[in-house]
C-alpha positions as CSV (number, residue, x, y, z in Angstrom):
1,M,-15.7,43.5,-48.7
2,T,-13.3,43.2,-45.7
3,S,-10.8,40.5,-46.1
4,E,-9.5,38.2,-43.4
5,R,-6.2,40.0,-43.4
6,D,-7.9,43.3,-42.9
7,I,-9.9,41.9,-39.9
8,L,-6.7,40.6,-38.3
9,R,-4.9,43.9,-38.8
10,E,-7.8,45.7,-37.2
11,A,-8.0,43.3,-34.3
12,I,-4.2,43.7,-33.6
13,N,-4.6,47.5,-33.7
14,H,-7.4,47.4,-31.2
15,E,-5.4,45.1,-29.0
16,R,-2.4,47.5,-29.0
17,N,-4.8,50.3,-28.1
18,G,-6.1,48.3,-25.1
19,D,-9.6,47.8,-26.6
20,L,-10.0,44.3,-25.3
21,D,-13.7,43.9,-26.2
22,T,-13.4,44.9,-29.9
23,S,-10.2,42.9,-30.5
24,T,-11.8,39.9,-28.9
25,A,-14.8,40.1,-31.1
26,L,-12.7,40.4,-34.2
27,F,-10.5,37.5,-33.3
28,Q,-13.6,35.4,-32.5
29,R,-15.1,36.4,-35.9
30,L,-12.0,35.0,-37.7
31,L,-11.9,31.8,-35.7
32,I,-15.6,31.1,-36.2
33,N,-16.1,32.3,-39.8
34,H,-12.7,31.7,-41.3
35,S,-11.4,28.7,-39.4
36,A,-8.8,27.4,-41.8
37,W,-7.2,30.8,-42.4
38,A,-7.3,31.6,-38.7
39,L,-5.5,28.4,-37.9
40,D,-2.7,29.1,-40.3
41,K,-2.3,32.6,-38.8
42,K,-2.5,31.2,-35.2
43,V,-5.3,33.5,-34.3
44,D,-6.2,31.3,-31.4
45,T,-2.8,31.8,-29.9
46,R,-3.1,35.6,-30.3
47,L,-6.5,35.6,-28.6
48,L,-5.3,33.4,-25.7
49,T,-2.1,35.5,-25.2
50,M,-4.1,38.7,-25.2
51,W,-6.4,37.5,-22.4
52,R,-3.6,35.9,-20.5
53,K,-1.8,39.3,-20.3
54,A,-5.1,40.9,-19.3
55,V,-5.6,38.4,-16.5
56,E,-2.1,38.9,-15.2
57,H,-2.8,42.6,-14.8
58,N,-6.3,42.0,-13.4
59,T,-7.2,38.6,-12.0
60,G,-10.8,39.6,-11.9
61,L,-10.9,39.0,-15.7
62,H,-10.2,35.3,-15.4
63,E,-13.9,34.3,-15.8
64,A,-14.3,36.7,-18.7
65,A,-11.3,35.1,-20.4
66,K,-12.9,31.7,-20.0
67,M,-16.2,33.0,-21.3
68,V,-14.5,34.2,-24.5
69,Q,-13.2,30.7,-25.2
70,R,-16.5,29.1,-24.4
71,Q,-18.2,31.4,-26.9
72,V,-15.7,30.3,-29.6
73,Y,-16.3,26.7,-28.7
74,V,-20.1,27.0,-28.9
75,Q,-20.3,29.0,-32.1
76,A,-17.5,27.4,-34.2
77,N,-18.4,24.6,-36.6
78,D,-14.8,23.4,-37.2
79,V,-13.9,20.7,-34.6
80,R,-10.3,21.9,-34.8
81,I,-11.4,25.4,-33.5
82,K,-13.5,23.7,-30.8
83,S,-10.5,21.7,-29.7
84,L,-8.3,24.7,-29.5
85,A,-10.9,26.7,-27.6
86,I,-11.2,23.9,-25.0
87,S,-7.4,23.6,-24.9
88,S,-7.2,27.4,-24.3
89,L,-9.6,27.0,-21.4
90,G,-7.2,24.4,-20.0
91,D,-4.3,26.9,-20.4
92,L,-6.3,29.6,-18.5
93,E,-6.9,27.1,-15.7
94,R,-3.3,26.1,-15.6
95,Y,-2.1,29.7,-15.4
96,S,-4.4,30.1,-12.4
97,G,-2.9,27.0,-10.7
98,R,-6.0,24.7,-11.2
99,I,-3.9,21.9,-12.7
100,D,-6.5,19.1,-12.3
101,Q,-9.1,21.1,-14.1
102,A,-6.6,22.0,-16.8
103,G,-5.9,18.4,-17.4
104,I,-9.6,17.6,-17.8
105,H,-9.9,20.3,-20.5
106,Y,-6.8,19.0,-22.4
107,Q,-8.3,15.5,-22.4
108,Q,-11.6,16.9,-23.7
109,A,-9.7,18.8,-26.4
110,I,-7.9,15.6,-27.5
111,S,-11.3,13.8,-27.6
112,I,-12.9,16.5,-29.7
113,C,-10.1,16.5,-32.3
114,P,-7.2,14.1,-31.7
115,S,-5.5,15.3,-34.9
116,M,-4.5,18.6,-33.2
117,G,-1.2,18.3,-31.5
118,K,-1.4,21.2,-29.1
119,A,-3.6,19.6,-26.4
120,Y,-1.2,16.6,-26.3
121,N,1.7,19.0,-25.7
122,Q,-0.2,20.9,-23.0
123,L,-1.2,17.7,-21.2
124,A,2.5,16.6,-21.4
125,V,3.5,19.9,-19.8
126,I,1.5,19.0,-16.7
127,H,3.1,15.6,-16.5
128,G,6.5,17.0,-17.2
129,A,6.2,19.4,-14.2
130,S,6.8,16.3,-11.9
131,C,10.2,14.8,-11.5
132,E,8.8,11.3,-11.0
133,A,9.8,8.8,-13.7
134,N,6.2,7.7,-14.2
135,S,5.1,11.3,-15.0
136,Q,8.2,11.9,-17.2
137,L,7.3,8.9,-19.3
138,M,3.7,10.2,-19.8
139,A,5.2,13.6,-20.8
140,V,7.4,11.9,-23.4
141,H,4.3,10.2,-24.8
142,G,2.4,13.5,-25.0
143,Y,5.2,15.4,-26.7
144,L,5.6,12.7,-29.3
145,R,1.9,12.5,-30.0
146,A,2.0,16.3,-30.4
147,L,4.7,16.0,-33.0
148,W,3.0,13.0,-34.7
149,A,-0.4,14.6,-34.9
150,E,-1.9,15.5,-38.3
151,R,-1.5,19.1,-37.3
152,P,1.7,18.9,-35.2
153,F,2.6,21.3,-32.5
154,L,6.2,22.0,-33.3
155,P,7.2,23.6,-30.0
156,A,6.8,20.1,-28.5
157,R,10.2,19.1,-29.9
158,E,12.0,21.5,-27.6
159,N,10.0,20.3,-24.6
160,L,10.7,16.7,-25.5
161,L,14.5,17.3,-25.8
162,H,14.4,19.1,-22.4
163,T,12.7,16.1,-20.9
164,F,15.3,13.7,-22.5
165,T,18.0,15.8,-20.9
166,D,16.5,15.7,-17.5
167,N,15.9,12.0,-17.7
168,T,19.5,11.3,-18.7
169,S,20.7,13.1,-15.5
170,C,18.2,11.1,-13.4
171,L,19.2,7.8,-15.1
172,A,22.7,8.3,-13.7
173,R,21.4,8.2,-10.2
174,P,20.0,5.1,-8.5
175,Q,16.2,4.7,-8.6
176,T,14.1,3.6,-5.7
177,T,12.1,1.0,-7.5
178,L,12.4,-1.3,-10.5
179,V,9.3,0.5,-12.0
180,D,11.1,3.9,-11.9
181,R,14.2,2.4,-13.5
182,W,12.1,0.7,-16.2
183,N,10.4,4.1,-17.0
184,R,13.7,5.8,-17.2
185,L,15.1,3.2,-19.5
186,I,12.1,3.5,-21.8
187,I,12.6,7.3,-22.0
188,R,16.3,6.8,-22.7
189,I,15.6,4.3,-25.5
190,A,13.0,6.6,-26.9
191,E,15.6,9.4,-26.9
192,L,18.1,7.2,-28.8
193,A,15.5,6.2,-31.3
194,F,14.3,9.8,-31.7
195,L,17.8,11.0,-32.3
196,E,18.4,8.0,-34.6
197,T,21.4,6.7,-32.7
198,N,22.7,3.5,-34.3
199,D,25.8,2.8,-32.2
200,D,25.4,-0.7,-30.6
201,A,27.9,0.2,-28.0
202,V,25.5,3.0,-26.8
203,T,22.2,1.2,-27.2
204,G,23.3,-2.3,-26.1
205,P,23.6,-1.8,-22.4
206,Y,20.2,-0.1,-22.1
207,L,18.5,-3.0,-24.0
208,T,20.3,-5.5,-21.8
209,E,19.1,-3.8,-18.6
210,L,15.6,-3.4,-20.0
211,N,15.5,-7.2,-20.7
212,A,16.6,-8.0,-17.1
213,I,14.0,-5.7,-15.5
214,S,11.2,-6.7,-17.8
215,R,12.0,-10.4,-17.0
216,S,11.9,-9.7,-13.3
217,M,8.6,-7.9,-13.5
218,A,7.0,-10.5,-15.7
219,L,8.0,-13.3,-13.3
220,A,6.7,-11.3,-10.3
221,Q,3.2,-11.1,-12.1
222,N,2.4,-7.8,-10.5
223,D,-0.7,-6.4,-12.1
224,K,0.6,-2.9,-11.4
225,S,4.2,-3.4,-12.2
226,L,4.2,-1.5,-15.5
227,P,1.5,1.1,-15.2
228,N,2.4,2.9,-18.4
229,L,2.8,-0.2,-20.6
230,P,0.4,0.8,-23.4
231,H,1.9,4.3,-23.6
232,S,5.4,2.9,-23.6
233,L,4.5,0.6,-26.5
234,V,2.9,3.5,-28.4
235,I,6.1,5.5,-28.0
236,L,8.2,2.6,-29.2
237,L,5.9,1.7,-32.1
238,G,5.8,5.3,-33.3
239,L,9.6,5.6,-33.2
240,A,10.2,2.2,-34.9
241,E,10.3,4.0,-38.3
242,R,13.3,6.0,-37.1
243,N,15.5,3.4,-35.5
244,G,15.9,-0.3,-34.9
245,I,16.4,0.0,-31.2
246,A,12.7,0.7,-30.8
247,W,11.8,-2.7,-32.4
248,Q,14.4,-4.5,-30.2
249,A,12.8,-2.9,-27.1
250,L,9.3,-3.9,-28.4
251,T,10.5,-7.5,-28.7
252,I,11.9,-7.6,-25.2
253,I,8.9,-6.0,-23.5
254,F,6.2,-7.8,-25.3
255,G,8.1,-11.1,-25.0
256,W,8.2,-10.9,-21.3
257,Q,4.7,-9.6,-20.9
258,M,3.5,-12.5,-23.1
259,S,5.3,-14.8,-20.6
260,S,3.6,-13.1,-17.7
261,L,0.2,-13.7,-19.3
262,A,1.1,-17.3,-19.9
263,L,1.8,-17.6,-16.1
264,S,-1.3,-15.8,-15.0
265,T,-5.0,-16.3,-15.5
266,A,-6.0,-12.7,-15.1
267,P,-4.4,-10.7,-17.9
268,R,-4.5,-6.9,-17.6
269,V,-6.5,-4.8,-20.0
270,D,-3.4,-2.7,-20.8
271,L,-1.6,-5.9,-21.9
272,I,-4.4,-6.6,-24.3
273,L,-4.2,-3.1,-25.6
274,A,-0.5,-3.7,-26.1
275,I,-1.4,-6.5,-28.4
276,F,-3.4,-4.1,-30.6
277,C,-0.6,-1.7,-30.5
278,I,2.0,-4.0,-31.9
279,V,0.1,-6.4,-34.1
280,A,-1.8,-3.6,-35.8
281,C,1.5,-2.2,-37.2
282,R,1.8,-2.1,-41.0
283,R,5.5,-3.0,-40.9
284,V,4.9,-6.7,-41.2
285,E,8.3,-7.1,-42.8
286,S,9.9,-6.0,-39.6
287,L,8.2,-8.8,-37.8
288,N,9.2,-11.6,-40.1
289,G,12.0,-13.6,-38.5
290,S,11.7,-11.7,-35.3
291,P,10.9,-13.4,-31.9
292,L,8.1,-10.8,-31.7
293,L,6.0,-12.6,-34.3
294,M,6.4,-15.8,-32.4
295,H,5.4,-14.1,-29.1
296,L,2.4,-12.6,-30.8
297,S,1.1,-15.8,-32.4
298,R,1.5,-17.8,-29.2
299,L,-0.3,-15.1,-27.2
300,V,-3.1,-15.0,-29.7
301,N,-3.4,-18.7,-29.4
302,S,-3.5,-18.5,-25.7
303,L,-6.2,-15.9,-25.8
304,A,-8.2,-18.0,-28.2
305,L,-8.2,-20.9,-25.7
306,D,-11.6,-21.9,-24.4
307,G,-12.3,-23.2,-21.0
308,I,-10.8,-20.6,-18.7
309,S,-13.6,-19.6,-16.3
310,D,-15.4,-16.3,-16.9
311,S,-14.2,-15.0,-13.5
312,S,-10.5,-15.4,-14.4
313,L,-9.8,-14.9,-18.1
314,A,-13.0,-13.7,-19.9
315,A,-13.4,-10.0,-19.7
316,K,-16.8,-9.0,-18.3
317,A,-16.3,-5.3,-18.7
318,D,-19.0,-3.4,-20.5
319,P,-18.1,-1.4,-23.6
320,K,-18.1,1.9,-21.7
321,S,-15.3,0.8,-19.5
322,T,-13.1,-0.7,-22.2
323,T,-13.5,1.4,-25.3
324,P,-12.2,4.6,-23.7
325,S,-8.8,2.8,-23.5
326,L,-8.9,2.7,-27.3
327,D,-8.5,6.5,-27.3
328,L,-4.8,5.7,-27.0
329,F,-4.8,4.7,-30.7
330,I,-7.0,7.5,-32.1
331,A,-5.1,9.5,-34.6
332,F,-2.1,7.2,-34.2
333,A,-1.0,6.5,-37.8
334,P,0.6,3.1,-37.4
335,I,-2.8,1.7,-36.4
336,E,-5.4,4.0,-38.0
337,S,-3.7,3.5,-41.4
338,I,-4.9,-0.1,-41.4
339,P,-7.8,-0.7,-43.8
340,G,-10.9,-1.4,-41.8
341,W,-9.6,-0.3,-38.4
342,S,-12.6,1.9,-37.9
343,A,-14.8,-1.1,-38.4
344,V,-12.8,-2.9,-35.8
345,V,-13.3,-0.1,-33.3
346,D,-17.0,-0.1,-34.0
347,G,-17.1,-3.8,-33.4
348,L,-15.4,-3.4,-30.0
349,C,-18.0,-0.8,-29.0
350,R,-20.7,-3.3,-29.6
351,Q,-18.9,-6.3,-28.1
352,P,-18.4,-6.5,-24.4
353,D,-16.2,-9.6,-24.5
354,F,-13.0,-7.7,-25.0
355,L,-10.7,-10.6,-25.1
356,H,-12.8,-12.6,-27.6
357,Q,-13.1,-9.6,-29.8
358,S,-9.4,-8.9,-29.6
359,V,-8.7,-12.3,-31.1
360,K,-11.1,-11.6,-33.9
361,T,-9.4,-8.3,-34.5
362,L,-6.0,-9.9,-34.6
363,A,-7.3,-12.3,-37.1
364,T,-8.2,-9.5,-39.5
365,L,-4.8,-7.8,-39.3
366,T,-1.4,-9.4,-39.8
367,L,-1.2,-13.0,-38.6
368,D,-2.2,-16.1,-40.5
369,F,-5.6,-17.2,-39.2
370,K,-6.7,-20.7,-39.8
371,A,-10.5,-20.5,-39.8
372,T,-11.0,-24.3,-39.8
373,M,-8.9,-24.7,-36.7
374,N,-9.9,-21.4,-35.0
375,R,-6.2,-20.9,-34.3
376,F,-3.4,-18.8,-35.6
377,E,-0.4,-20.4,-37.3
378,I,2.8,-20.3,-35.3
379,P,5.6,-19.3,-37.5
380,E,8.0,-22.0,-36.5
381,S,9.6,-24.7,-38.6
382,G,8.8,-28.3,-37.8
383,P,6.0,-29.8,-35.6
384,S,5.4,-28.5,-32.1
385,P,6.6,-30.8,-29.3
386,L,3.8,-32.8,-27.6
387,V,2.7,-32.8,-24.0
388,V,0.0,-35.2,-22.9
389,L,-2.1,-34.1,-19.8
390,D,-3.4,-36.6,-17.3
391,V,-6.8,-34.9,-16.9
392,P,-8.1,-36.5,-13.7
393,N,-4.8,-36.1,-12.0
394,I,-4.3,-32.5,-12.9
395,S,-7.9,-31.5,-12.1
396,M,-8.1,-33.3,-8.8
397,N,-4.7,-31.7,-7.8
398,H,-6.1,-28.2,-8.5
399,G,-9.3,-29.1,-6.6
400,R,-7.1,-30.3,-3.6
401,N,-8.3,-33.9,-4.1
402,R,-11.8,-32.9,-3.2
403,V,-13.1,-31.5,-6.5
404,F,-12.5,-32.4,-10.1
405,S,-11.5,-28.8,-11.0
406,C,-11.8,-28.2,-14.7
407,K,-10.2,-24.8,-14.2
408,G,-7.0,-26.6,-13.2
409,L,-7.1,-28.4,-16.6
410,A,-7.7,-25.1,-18.4
411,L,-4.7,-23.6,-16.6
412,A,-2.4,-26.4,-17.6
413,I,-3.6,-26.2,-21.2
414,H,-3.1,-22.5,-21.2
415,F,0.4,-22.8,-19.8
416,F,1.6,-25.2,-22.6
417,K,-0.4,-23.8,-25.5
418,S,0.9,-20.3,-24.9
419,R,4.4,-21.6,-25.2
420,G,3.7,-23.3,-28.5
421,F,3.3,-26.9,-27.4
422,S,1.0,-29.4,-29.0
423,V,-1.4,-30.4,-26.2
424,Q,-3.5,-33.6,-25.9
425,A,-5.5,-34.6,-22.8
426,F,-7.3,-37.9,-22.3
427,V,-10.4,-38.2,-20.2
428,P,-13.1,-40.9,-19.7
429,E,-16.0,-40.2,-22.0
430,Q,-18.5,-40.5,-19.1
431,C,-16.9,-37.4,-17.5
432,M,-18.3,-35.3,-20.4
433,D,-21.8,-36.8,-20.2
434,Y,-24.1,-34.5,-18.3
435,E,-26.7,-37.2,-17.6
436,K,-24.2,-39.7,-16.3
437,V,-22.4,-37.3,-14.0
438,S,-25.8,-36.0,-12.7
439,N,-27.0,-39.5,-12.0
440,L,-23.8,-40.3,-10.2
441,K,-24.2,-37.3,-7.9
442,R,-27.9,-38.0,-7.3
443,L,-27.4,-41.7,-6.5
444,G,-24.6,-40.8,-4.1
445,R,-26.9,-38.4,-2.2
446,L,-29.9,-40.8,-2.2
447,E,-28.0,-43.9,-1.1
448,G,-25.7,-42.2,1.3
449,W,-22.3,-43.2,-0.2
450,A,-19.5,-40.9,-1.2
451,A,-19.4,-40.5,-4.9
452,K,-15.9,-40.6,-6.5
453,A,-14.9,-37.0,-7.1
454,S,-12.5,-37.9,-9.9
455,A,-15.6,-39.0,-12.0
456,M,-17.6,-35.8,-11.5
457,P,-16.1,-32.7,-13.2
458,D,-17.3,-29.4,-11.8
459,D,-17.6,-27.8,-15.3
460,I,-18.6,-30.3,-18.0
461,A,-19.2,-27.5,-20.4
462,S,-15.5,-26.5,-20.4
463,L,-14.4,-30.1,-20.9
464,R,-16.7,-30.3,-23.9
465,L,-15.2,-27.1,-25.3
466,H,-11.7,-28.5,-25.1
467,Y,-13.1,-31.6,-26.7
468,A,-14.6,-29.6,-29.6
469,N,-11.2,-27.8,-30.0
470,G,-9.4,-31.1,-30.4
471,V,-7.4,-30.8,-27.1
472,V,-9.3,-33.3,-25.0
473,V,-9.7,-36.9,-26.3
474,A,-12.5,-39.1,-24.8
475,T,-11.6,-42.7,-24.0
476,P,-14.3,-45.4,-24.2
477,Q,-16.3,-46.1,-21.1
478,G,-14.7,-48.9,-19.1
479,D,-11.3,-48.5,-20.7
480,Y,-8.2,-47.5,-18.6
481,D,-7.6,-43.9,-19.7
482,D,-4.0,-44.0,-18.4
483,S,-3.2,-46.6,-21.0
484,Y,-4.2,-44.2,-23.8
485,T,-2.2,-41.4,-22.2
486,I,1.0,-43.5,-22.1
487,E,0.5,-45.1,-25.5
488,H,-0.1,-41.8,-27.3
489,S,2.9,-40.1,-25.6
490,R,5.2,-43.0,-26.4
491,R,4.2,-43.1,-30.1
492,N,4.7,-39.3,-30.5
493,D,7.7,-38.6,-28.3
494,G,5.5,-36.7,-25.9
495,I,5.9,-35.8,-22.2
496,I,3.1,-36.7,-19.8
497,I,2.1,-34.1,-17.2
498,S,1.0,-36.0,-14.1
499,N,1.9,-36.7,-10.5
500,D,0.9,-40.4,-11.0
501,R,3.7,-42.9,-11.3
502,F,1.5,-45.2,-13.3
503,R,2.2,-48.3,-11.3
504,D,-1.1,-49.9,-12.4
505,A,0.2,-49.7,-16.0
506,T,3.4,-51.6,-15.2
507,Q,1.7,-54.2,-13.0
508,K,-0.6,-55.2,-16.0
509,I,2.5,-56.2,-18.0
510,Q,3.7,-59.9,-17.8
511,D,7.0,-59.5,-19.6
512,P,9.6,-58.4,-17.0
513,V,11.8,-56.8,-19.7
514,E,8.9,-54.7,-20.9
515,V,8.2,-53.8,-17.3
516,R,11.7,-52.4,-17.0
517,V,11.5,-50.6,-20.3
518,L,8.2,-49.0,-19.4
519,T,9.3,-48.1,-15.9
520,A,12.4,-46.4,-17.3
521,W,10.3,-44.5,-19.8
522,I,7.9,-43.3,-17.2
523,R,10.8,-42.1,-15.0
524,S,12.2,-40.0,-17.8
525,N,9.0,-38.9,-19.6
526,V,6.5,-38.0,-16.8
527,C,6.8,-34.5,-15.5
528,S,5.3,-33.8,-12.1
529,F,3.7,-30.4,-11.3
530,T,1.9,-28.4,-8.6
531,F,-0.5,-25.4,-8.3
532,A,0.3,-22.3,-6.3
533,G,-3.2,-21.0,-6.2
534,D,-4.1,-20.6,-9.9
535,Q,-0.5,-20.7,-11.1
536,F,0.4,-23.9,-12.8
537,I,4.1,-24.9,-12.2
538,P,5.7,-27.9,-13.8
539,N,8.6,-29.5,-12.0
540,P,11.5,-27.0,-12.4
541,D,14.0,-29.8,-12.1
542,F,12.5,-32.0,-14.8
543,A,15.0,-32.9,-17.5
544,W,13.1,-31.8,-20.7
545,P,14.1,-33.4,-24.0
546,K,15.8,-30.9,-26.4
547,A,12.7,-30.7,-28.5
548,H,10.7,-29.4,-25.5
549,E,13.3,-27.5,-23.6
550,S,13.3,-24.3,-25.6
551,F,9.5,-24.1,-25.5
552,V,9.0,-24.6,-21.8
553,K,11.6,-21.9,-20.8
554,L,10.5,-18.3,-20.7
555,S,12.2,-16.2,-23.3
556,G,12.4,-12.5,-23.6
């Protein structure tokens, strides 16, 4: 019986004699019938190299070369061989200058068998051919994934080091945009982590600059400011085992992106993926005591908030448009090593509400989930400082004094909750009564008088959700809701968020001393605000008490 070694020897002899057909048939036989042995002996590389040389001498053989790989793909049962065959098809297209088609084949090869490192490397080669910072970052991601794969592609190391060298020379030159500079910094930090550089004098300046640029981009709230954010976080998370600089960079980037989400009502899908990337890490001990854990828990709480309208915060994408993004984590050990991760992915495939499911997923991983409160525990000592929201005032301001906009309330709650505040909001109970609000609108239309907009919320359902979550408190019908707002805030050292000066409250008091006391308290404990579109902005000049100040300021 002919052994695999004999078949290989015979194929090589036929190749040397120029018998392309016979050597091809023998190589294919090894790949299809003896997959594991053929992989170890790199038979796929021999077959590709042989046909590449043939095509160089006779370009008319290009289609024949592709047909050989397609035959291997169709006949092989081992997905690794199928992946290599598709990857070889990509190589043949790349050699012929069809770069776009080559990229498609490499992506297919990764999808077929993500544990094979070669296709990651080949795709990175395409990205690396460009001098643009964005492409260079994608190349670094591909080379690292090639090295981290279950079956690594070792030549990727040299390609990676070459990319690092090119980036270092580019980093010394001025970049045209902040995005380019940010990409260059990520590559440089990845290089220091990959080479296990621990000198603070070397790493410190890069982290400082990364913090400054990340802050600038987060405050700009540009949806396209960091196009490679998920890939960058995969790079840093994968390198975190090697060097602490990667964890420091993760803390900086995620902290400012968390702040960006807190400022915006339209979070990007890649930011949500970033949450998966970081939280799903098994190195929980590296998170303890780190600002990263605080950022994560605050962000999870903000995502768990109810009441943001479907058009702004709830993801409406169908599974087909969201789940392909999860390919980023396929065969990525820091995530796939988590028990039950495959079940999480299956759940996402069936659940179109991506944000809602992401919160559920986070609950199953590393953070302390409080089922009774439907919230995550924020790892901070002591009680959270209190803010009390003047609901009618905030909602009418967002509705431009024409509409009781419940979205405005949700934005304000989201702003403070995401920063770790304890939030309470008082509203007359009749504002949450469907029948009473409906009757008020109907009577106004029938009798021809203008109904009071501040008594008619435009989204009662969201108010009731906030009420169910314990954020909104209903005041009895007929009572002065401002009195409850002031009393609760005074008793609990809270800050009221309102543009009202509460003159009605002071005018009801008979004692002039108490009037002066309350007036002084209102002056120092009521923070005004405004809305710039859907962005909630508290008074930047307000003098926050020490207990509140560190929470309201953005931190990176």
